[in-house]
N, C-alpha and C positions, 0 to 999 in steps of 0.2 A: 504494500500500500504506500502510495506517495503522500505521506502525511501533510506536507505543506499545502497540497491542494484541498485537503479535508478541513484544515484549520482556516476556515473562511466562512463568512456569514451564510453563503448559499448552501453548501453542503451541510453545515450545522443545522440550519433551519429544516432542510429536507430530511435529515436523519431524525430530528426531533418529531416532525410530523409523522414519519413512518412508525416510530416507536410509540407515540401518543395514541394514534388511531389503532395500532396493533394491540396495545394494552386493553383499551376499552372494548374492542371487538372480542378479544379472548375472554374477557370477563363476562360479556353477554353470552358467549357460547357456553361457558362453564355453568351458567345459571339456568338457561332455558333449553339449551341443546347439549347436555353433557355427553361425553364420549361413549358412555354405556348404552345410549339409545341408538337405534338405526339411523335416524335423521341426524343425530349428533355426529356420527362417524362421517357421514357425507359432508356436512357443513365444515367440520374440522379439516378434512382432507382438501376440500376445494379452497378454503380460506388459506391454509398453511402453504399449499402449493403456490398460490399467487404471491404470498409474502416472500417465499424463497426466490421465485423468479424476479420479483422487484429488487430484492437486495443483491442478488448475484449480478444482474445486468447493470444495476446502478454502480456498484463498486468496480465492476470491470470497465465501465465507461470512464470512470475517474482514473483508475490505475493505469489502464493501457494508453489513454490519451488519444488525441486525434491523428497523431503521426506528424512529426515536425520535419521540415526540410533541413538537411545538413547545412550548418553554417558555411558560407563561402561556396555553395554548390554552383556548378556550371555544367552545361551540356558537354558531352564527349566531343561532339563536332563543333568546333569554334564558329563555323559559319551559321549555326543555329542561334547564336547569341543575339543576332539582330531581330529575331522573332520574339524575344523574351524581355520582360521588365527586369530592371536591376533593383534589388532591395537595398536601400541605404543602411537600414538597421542591421540586417544580417550579413551585409557585404557579400552577397551572392545573387545569382539569378533566380527568378521564380519559375518553377516548372509549370506546365499547363495545369490549370485548375487550382493552383496554389495561390494563397493570398497572405499578406502579413496581418497578424492580429495584434492590435495595440495593447490588449490586456495580457496576452500570453508572451508578447515581445518576441515572437518567432513567426517564421513563415509556416503555414499549416497546409498540408496536402489535402486537396479537395475540401477546402474550408466551407462549411455550411453556415455556421454562426457561432458566436461565443455565448455559451450558456452559463449564467452565474450559478445555477443550481448544481452544476458539477465542477464549477470553477475552472473550466478549460473549454476549449473549442469542441464542437462536433465536426469531425472530419473523416478522412479516409479510413482510419484504423478503428474508430469507435462508433461509426454511423449506425451499424447494425445493432450493437448492444444498447445504444441510446434509444433507438426506435423501439426495441423490445421493452425497454424500461418504460417508455411513455405509453406503450400498449398495456402492460400489466398494471401500471399505477392507477389509471382510471377504472380498470376492471376490478382491482382489489379494493379501491376506495369506494366504488359503487356497491360492491358486495358488503363492505363494512357499513355503509349507510343503510342498506336494506336490513342487516342484522340489528343494528342499533335502533332503527325506526320500528321494527317489529317488537323489540324489547320494550320500547317506550309505549307503544300501543297496548301491549299486554299489561304493562304496569299500571296504566291509567284506566283501562276499560274492562279488564278481565275480572277484577275484584279479588284476585289472588296475588299476594306479594310474597315471594320466597324470602326466607330468612336472610339469605346472602345479599338480597337487594334492599334490605331495610336501611342501610347507610346511605342509599341514594336520596333520601329525604333530607339529608343534611346539606346546607347551602353550598359550601365549597365543592362537595362531591357532585352535586347536581349541576353546578356551573361547569365543571370540567367535562361532565358527560355531554351536556348540550354543546360545549365547545368542540368536542370530538365529532358530534354529528355535523356541525357546521363545517369543520375542516374536511370531513369526508366528502360532503357535497361540493364544497368549493374546489377541492383538488380534482374531483371527477369531472367537473365542467371545464375547468381551466386547462387541464392536461389533455382532455379530449380534443380541444381546439388545436393544441400543439401537435397532437397525433395526426389530425387531419392534414396539417401542412407538411408534416414529415412524410406521410404516405404519398401525398401529391408530388413532393419533391423526388421521391424514389421512383415513382411511376414514370415521371418525365425525365429522370436522370439530370435534374437541374438543382443546384444548390441555391440558397437564398441570394448569395452574392451574384451568381450567374443569372438569376432572374432580373436583377437590376441592369446587368450588362446587356442582356437581351432586349430589355425595354429601350435602352438608349440606342442599341443597334437598329431596332425597328424604325425609330423616328429619324435616325441619321440617314438610313437608306431611303426613306420617304422624301426627306428634304433634298437629297442629292439625286433623286430619280434613278436609284440603283435597283438591281434585282433584290428581292426579299432575302434577308440574311438566313442562312441555313445553319441551325444549331447542330454541331458535329457529334454530340454524345448521345442523342436520342436514338436508341437502337430498337425501339419497340418495348412495350411494357414488360414482356417476359424477360428479355435480355437485360433490361434496366434493373429489374428486381434481382436477377441472378448475380449482378455485380455487387449487390449489398448483402443479400441474405444467403448465407452458406451454412452448411452443417458445422463447419469449423468456427472457432472463435476468431480466427484471423481473417482479415480482409483479403479480397482477391487482388492480385497485381501488386506492383511496387509503389503505386501512388505517383509515378512520374510519367509513364506512358499509358495511353488509354485507347481502347477500341473506339473507332470513329465510323460514321456512316459513309457510304460511297460518295465520292465527290469532295470529301473533306480530308484534311490532314491533321497532324498533331498540333499545328499552330494556327488553325483557322480562327479559333476564339482569341488566342493571344494577339494575333495581328489586329483583330478588331479592338481589343483593349488598348493597344498602342495608339491607334488612331483616335480613340476616345480620350486618351490621356493628352494627346496633342491639342485637341479641341478644348479640353478643360484648361490647359495652360494658356491657350489663346484668350480664354474668357477671364482668366484670373487677373486680379488687380493688386497693386502694391499699396500697402498702408504703413503708416508710421505711428508707433505708440505714443500717445500724449498723456495717458493716465496709467500708472502701474497697476497690474493685476496679478494677484498672488497665485492664481490657479485653483482657488476654492470653487466648489460646485454651487455654493450659495453666497454670492458676493453682496451681502446686505449693505455694506458701506458704499458700494458704487450705485446701488439702486435696488429697492425691495422688489420692484416689478421683474427684475432679472431672475429672481428665485421662482417666480410663477411661470416664466416662459422658458425654462431650462430645456435645452435639447436633450437627446438621449443620455441617460446617466451612465450608459456603458461606454460612451465615447470619452476620450481623454480631454482634459482642459490644459491649456498651455499658459505657463507663467511668462509674462512679458514685462519688460522694464521700459521706462521712458526713453525714447530714441530708437528702440528696436524697430526694424523693418520686417514686415510680415507679408508673405504672398497669400492672399485670400482667394479661395476657390469656391467656397459655399457661403451663401448669405441668407439670413432671415432678418426679421425686423429688429431683434434685440441682440443676436449673437452672430459672430463670424467664425468660420472654420478655415484655418490656414496653416502655414509652416513658416518658420523663421527663414527669412530670405538671406542666403549666403551666396554672394556673387561667385560664379565659376571662374577659376583661373584660365587664362588663354590656352595653356598647354595641357589642360586636363584631358586625359584619354577616356575617362569614364565620367559618369554623372555623379562623381564624388568630389568633395573639397578637402583640402589639407591645410593645416596650419603650420606655422613655423615659430620657433622660440627665439629667433633672431640670429642664430648661428648658421642658418642655411640648411639645417637638417629638418626634413619633413616630419611632422608628428602624425598621429593617427587621424583618419578622416573625421571631419566635423559631422556630427550626426544632426540631421534636420529634425527639429522637434515639431510635432503636429498636434493640433487640438483646437478646441473652441475657446473663444474669449469674448467678453462683452463688446458690442459694436461701438459703444460710446467711448471706449478706451483708445480708439485709433482714428486717425483721419487719413483720407486718401492722398497718396503722392501723385502729383500730376505728371505721371509717365506710365507707359504700358510696359509690362514685363515681357521680354521675349528672349 
């Protein structure tokens, strides 16, 4: 078990919910459906089987992780580098379908999304176990809701209260029991929605990141009167499912090369990404910081309204100081998303920058910080970045 991933609010809350709902459901089973009865055996076996599947798949998704690209990775054929993006943070190229996660601070193979409940990304290596977890979680919690609901119904309307259930009439105990019913229903509904999106993603063989890329590709091809963009990884729902769900715990393939449909190649999607990146940089604007920002998620001192219009809490915030220049690529009314602007040296061979300590010896590449910051903290520089 990779304990640093577990010591985080997401896994701790998830483990608490599993244990809390499990305790009250087991109590209900022991009172009204004891193991000695025929119905009791059926309920115990069904419920405990679900709990085992929930725990095993959840812990495996955390322990195994999404599959990270090796630091400094590059393709075997140097000519293929022109088809790939270069990751500044990992100092390597991104393979097809890989993306850099700001939370994990690594490039993730076939990145779907970063999940705070497992404190890591859902990607190539743990996509199957995560999907099995979100399948069994609403199934188990829905079953727990049924058991606890039946228990409450019998307690209120049957006229018979077992001796083991007498303590239910005490206020703290009753509160915890009703809390368990609420948690069971809430988890069932919320995770069922997530399960729907995961299954749709698998059937289409599209990650959440790739959905955004495809949307932009669709409108770009319309604007430029091009042929509709062909997504290269959709092989039909059967083949798509077989790429994720296997009898083995381990994912199919190496996470670098992928099966593609006829008429496409390994770099069909990455070439589209490079074009979109160029268009994004053409739309970007240069800003200069006029008010320092500490990087906090709730900058009350700068403006209370900023706390109410916060962008995604999963995205990073960028600390800026007065005079810093930032290249802004995403805008909304109250917040900007950008990166610290570092001018490229004229003799730079890659899209990296280096610093010098004055003796002519180059230091390690300057890392470009990215994140959101309040819009009122910066003003535009009257020049276009190119």
